[in-house]
C-alpha positions, 0 to 999 in steps of 0.5 A: 139503618137499624145498625146505625141507630143502635150504634149511636144509641148504645154509644150514648148510653155507654158514655153516659154510664161511664160518666156516672161511674167516674163522677158520682160520689156514691159507691153503689151508684158507681158500681151499678153504672159500671155494670150497665156500661159493660152490658151496653158494650156487649151490645156492640158485639151483638150488633157486629154479629160476634155473639160469643164475645157479647156473651163473654162480655156480659158473663165475665165483666158484668158478672165476675168482675162486678162481683169482685168489685162488690166484695172489694167495696165491702172491705172499704169504709166508704163513709170516711174522707179519703186523703191522698198523698201527692208525691213528686208530680214528675215521677208520677207523670214519668212512670205513667207515661212509661207504662202507657208507652210499654203497653202500646208497644206490647200490644202493637208489636204483633200487629206491625211486626214483619218477623212475627208470623202467626199462621193459624189454620182457617177451618171451614165451618168453624163457629165464632168461638173456634175462630176467636180461640184460634186467633187469640192463642196464635196471633194475639198470644202475647197481649193475651198473656200480658192482660192476664198478668195485669188482671192477676196483679190488680187482683192481688193489689185489691186484696192487699188494699182491702185488708184492714188492720185490726185495732188491737186495743179493742181485742186485747184485754188488759190485766184488770179486765182479766182479773175482774172476769176471774173474780166473777167466775170465782163468785159464781162457782162458790 
């Protein structure tokens, strides 16, 4: 009974937080709701008895990823209006569909394939952490590596998008300003 009540409570809270994340116009509110939603997701792991995964969810996603988002938000000017360029709808839809199908195939192939056998040892008395490690690095190695590459690509894309072009007109002095500074220096020295 307790598990059912906790499940429905955390399900409602998680959906509410992610709804706020998607619909709010304030960047700080979106980041806070996203962090809260990730913490509520970790509650599901704790309810299921997977304490290690719950702690990893809190530490990795709520800690490290939210810090990355916060640093990314510092690089963007959230006060300006964002104008999107809409390209060809058919190309965007086709590429998105292709990417979704590829991701599904990559993650489902190890699960349904009869040719891939991952014989991981079942160790008596092994804790949750050891068991997760054995399964993750044997049967689910390919999806794990793909997820790591996707995170790397997202990080590099975030760095590229966050880079701002400097306005060189404000940093470069023209010849007239340099001449005025030199004249001022001569007056001070004489």
